[in-house]
N, C-alpha and C positions, 0 to 999 in steps of 0.2 A: 604414766606422764600425757598432757592433754596438748597434741600435735594440731588442735584444731586451728585452721587459719584466722587470725584475727581480721575482723574489718576495717578496713584503710580511711584514714581521714587525710585527705591532702589540705594542708593547710597553707594560706595564702598570707604573707605578712607583706602590709604596705607601710610607706613612709608616713606614718601618723604617730604621734607622741604616746600613743595606746599602745605600739609596738611591743611593749615590756609587757602589757598584761597578756600577751598571746603565749607567753613562758608559762603562765599558771592555765590556760587553756589547755595547753599539753599535757598538764597534768591531769587536768582533771578527765580529758578525753583517756589518759592510762588508765587512771583509777576505775572508768566505766569499761576497761577490757578493750579498747580499741588501740592499734597500732597508729603512727601518725608519722607522715612526711611532710617536709617544709619548703615551700617555694618563699624567698624572698625577692624583695624588689631592690633596686641599686640604692633608693632611699631609704628604706627600712635598715639596711645594714649599717646606715650613719647612727642610728638609734639604738640598735639591739645588734652585736656579731652574730655571725652566722656559726661560730664556733658554740655558742650557747644553745642553739636548738640542735646541734649537732650532739651535744652533750647530753640535752633532753630526751632525744627521740633513739638515739643509736642508728640514726641515719644520717648519711650524708646530706648537707641542705644545697638545694638546686637554686640556683642563682643567675646562670646564663643559659641562654639557647643551646650552646654546642659547649656546656661543660666538658662533656668527654666526647671528642670528634670519633672514638671507634664503637660508641655505645649506640644503641637504636634512638630513633628522632625522639629527643627527649620530651617534648611537651607533648607527643602523641603516647609516647610511653606511660608517663603519668598521668595524663588524661584517662586513659584506659584503666590502669592499675586503682584509681579512687572509686571506693564505695561511696562515699560523699566528698563533694568538693567545697571548703568553706574559706571565704577570705575575712578576716578579722584581725586586726581593723582593715578597712575598705576605705581607704582615702579618698576625695573628690574627686582626684585626677583619676585612679583605678575604675571609679564607678562611672562617670561618665565615659570613659573609652569603652568599656566594656558593653555600655549600653546603646553605644553606636557602633560596635563590631570591630574597634581599633585593635588591632594584633600586633605591637611593635616590641614586644618584650617575651622573657620565658612566661611568667605569670597571666599576663592577658590572650598569649596564644593558647595557654593550656585551657584556660576560661572558655575558647573559643570552641576548643576541638574536644572538650568534655560531654559524654552524653549523662553523667552522675548526677546525683541531685546536688542542687547548688544553694548555698547559705552566704547572705552578705552582711555582715556586721558593721554598716557605716559609722566612721568617725570623724569629726571636721570641726573647724570653726561655724559657728551660728551662722553666720552671713553665706558661706559658703553653701552651708544647707539649704537656706530659704531662698538661694538665687534661684529664678526660674529654671535654668538650665538641668540643676542636680534635681529640682523636683521632677520635670521632664524625664530625667532618665531613672528615677525612682520606680515611675511609673511604668516606663518601659521592661524595665527589670520584673516588676510585680506581673505586667501581663505576660512574661513569657515565662513565670511559674518558680522564679528563684524566690526563695524564701528570704525575707527582709526581717531579722534582728533589730530591732531599734530603729534611730539612735534614742537614748535618753537623755534625760536632763541632769546638770550638775557643773560642778566646777570643771571649766573647760581651760587649756593651758593659755589662752589668752589672758586669764584673769579673771572673765566674767563668769555666773552661772546661768547657765541658758541651755538649749537645746543643742545635740551635736556631740555629746559624751558616748562612747562607743557601750553598748551592754554591758554588764558584768559577766565575767567569762562562764559563772554559773548559770546564766541565762541563755547563753550560745551554745554551751553543753547540752543544757536541757533541750533545746530547739533541733540539735543535732541528732539526738539520741529519739526524739519523736519522728524526724525523717528518717532515719535508719529502721524503726519500728514498723513502718508503713506496710501494710500489707494490700493484696488486691480484694479486701473481704466485700467492697460493693460492686466488684466486677457483674455485670450483668443486670446491675440496679438502674434504676431510672430516679434520679432526685431532681425534684421542682424544689426554688427555694424564688421567695418575695423579700425584698429588702429595699433600703432607704426610705425616704419620706413621699408622699405625694404632695401635690400641689392642687390647691382649688382656687381657680381664678376668679376676682371680680371683675377686673376688667383687663386689657393687656397687659398690664405692668404690675397689678397687685394681685396677692395670693393669700391663701392660709397655708401653712407647712407646719414642718416640726425642724428640729436640728439634726437630726438621724443623719450620720453621715454614710451609712450603709457598709461598715468596716466587718462587722459580724457576717453579715451576708455573704458579703465577696470571700471573707475566710473561710467560709462553711465549702463556698461553691468550690475553692481550688483545693482543699483539702478532699471532699467528696470527689474530684475529680483524679486527685493524686492516687487516691484508693480504688480506683477502675470503675467510677459511675459514672453511666451519662446524665451531664448535668444541664438543666435549663434555669437561667437566672434572670427573674424578672423584677428589675429595679426602677425606682423611681429614681428622680434627677439626684445625681451624685458628682462627684471631681474625680472617683476611681475609674479605673481603665477594666474592662471586660477580661478577665483571666483568660488565656490561651486554651482552647479545645472545649471551651463551655457555650451552648446555644443562650445568646445574650438578647435580652428582649427589652427595650428601654421603654416604659410609660410615662405618663404624668398625673393623670389623675386618677383617684382612687377607682373609678369605673373603668377607667382603661387598664389597670392593675386586676380589677376581676375579670374581666373579657379576657386579658392574656394569660392569667391562671388558670380558667377555665379550660383553656384549648388544651393544656396540658395535663391537667390535673387528674383523669381517668387513666392516664396512662402512666401514671406516676408509681413508684414502690412506697416512696417517703417524699411528703408534702412539708416544706420548713416555712410557717410564715413568719418571718423576722422583719417586714417591712414596718415603719411607723405609720400606718394609713392615717389620712385624716378623717375624724368622725364626722366631720359635718362638711356641707360646700354652700356656696353663694346659691339660694334660688333662683337670681338671675344673674347670668354674666352679660357686662356691658360691652358692647363692640369697641365702643371709644373710652379712652382715658378718663376717668372722673375727675375734672377738673376742681382743685382747689378755689375755692370763693362761690360754689356754686350752691354752698349750704350743705350742713350734715346730712351725708346718703343714710336712707333709710333701709339698714342692710336685715335681709330676712334670709335665715339658714333653713336648710332642710338637712336631713339624715344621708350621708352615704351609706353603699351597700355594706353591710358587714360580710368581708371576703371568708373570712374563715368559717363562721358559722353558716353559710350561704352553701361552700364546698363540702363541709360536713355533712350537713343535711343532705345535699345530692348524693353523696356516699352510702349514708344510711337509707336513703331510700331504693337503693338498688342492693340492699343487704350486702355490698361489697366490704371484704376484710382490707382492703387496700384503699388507696396511700395509707400508710399510718401518717397520722398528721400532727404535727407540733405545731403550738401555738406561742408566741411571746407576750408578756405583761410588763409593760414599763410602766413601773408604780412610784407613786412619791409619797405613799401612807398606805399602813395597814398591807404591807406587799404580799406575804404569805395567805392571808385570808382573802384579798382581791382575788389573786392567782387560782385557789382553788374555787372560787364561786366563778369565774372566767370557764375554768377548765369543765364545770358542769353545765355550767349555761351553752357554751359553744360545743361541746360534744367532743372536742379534741381527744387525742390520747395522751398528749404530755403539752403541760405547760411549762415555760421557762421563764422564771420572774427575775427582775432586777430592779433595784432602786437607782432611778435615773436623777433623783433627787442629791444623789451623791455623784460631786463633779468628777471625783477619781474613777467611776465606773458608769457616768451616765453617757448620755447623747455626744458623738465626737471623740471619745476618749480611746486609747489605746489599749485599756486594759477593761476588766470585768469580773465581777462575782455573781453567780446566779445559783436559784434553788430550781430544781427541777422537782414538779409537782405532778403527780399522778394520783389516780384513785387509791389515797388510803397510804399514800409515801410521800416523802419531803425528803431530798437530797442537797446540801447545799456545797457547793464547790467553794475552793481558794481562790481569792483574787489572782489572777492569769491574764498573761494578755490573751487578745482576742484571737490570735492563729490558734495558740495551746487552746482556747476554749474550744474552737473549732473541733478538735481532735477529741475533747472530752465528751462534747454533744454528739456526735456521730457514732463513738463509741457506746455511749448509754443507749442511744436509739438502737443499735443494733443487738443490745442484750434484750431490748423489747420485742424484738423481730418475732 
């Protein structure tokens, strides 16, 4: 008989219509060999009865701060017991309260007290999701290291089809298992990551750039930090907030990105160049805004420095075996052929290729599908979230070190 203690998922259920899906999530956790305890808010109990979760989990359902006056302080004992803390669904109310440190019921006090990995699966009306206050709260939670799963798009309780739908129980369970499986396999390693777009200005208000959101690079930085690495994140302009505990270096132009990356390259064990760097800049940058009506400007472009090739050449010139260098190839045609040509031309150890002409996996999307290209090998991934992809990328790199 196996008496090994199971890992415990502490599942918070809030007053979203998606609360019924948490029942299926409990079953998925149990099938994965996990134990589950549930905390329900007062409003969640209006949608699904506590007895349902008690029957599913075999545990009493926690609903009040003082459920049992004779027991230990409830929110502290639950917080300490959890191996992972998941709120699914997480309503706009609870999401915004946690982001701002408000602890006025059992669920929010437990959220503030736990040191376990924290996963949040938002579910709300699209207008609430797009409210600037909610948007800011998501950025705060992301910065604090909370794993945000979704929300996705689909049919909402209000009758519209839009963003705000809770991610599927399968996706939330998969994210939980990834978090629980994290190790400190990058402890002692220094990881350099470039991400986001660069901007090359014509005048004070106009520039050349790309639609890159930086999401992949930020996901890589969070995952590497969670696995014990010392991380330097060099980023062009994005709307994302730097991950907690990561050395964040904001830049604008390709030249600035080169200088920032060069400063950290030699000390890195792994260097991942995920930025969408502008290939060209204006030969002359105007000091004043070019006025409409002054005639068409004669625009002359010049090549930007090739950051990947420059730093790989620097490494090879010193016969160093590190850092392990990873480049990205964002292509619209002949994806693999172009990636293999880039691998050869740049001298990188690995090129990660993806098709940015596909809007489902292109710039600023939430998901991606890539191919790992090394000398003599190709390995295609499935379509997955960029957070999941970050795990897959780091796992692949570690196999090659």
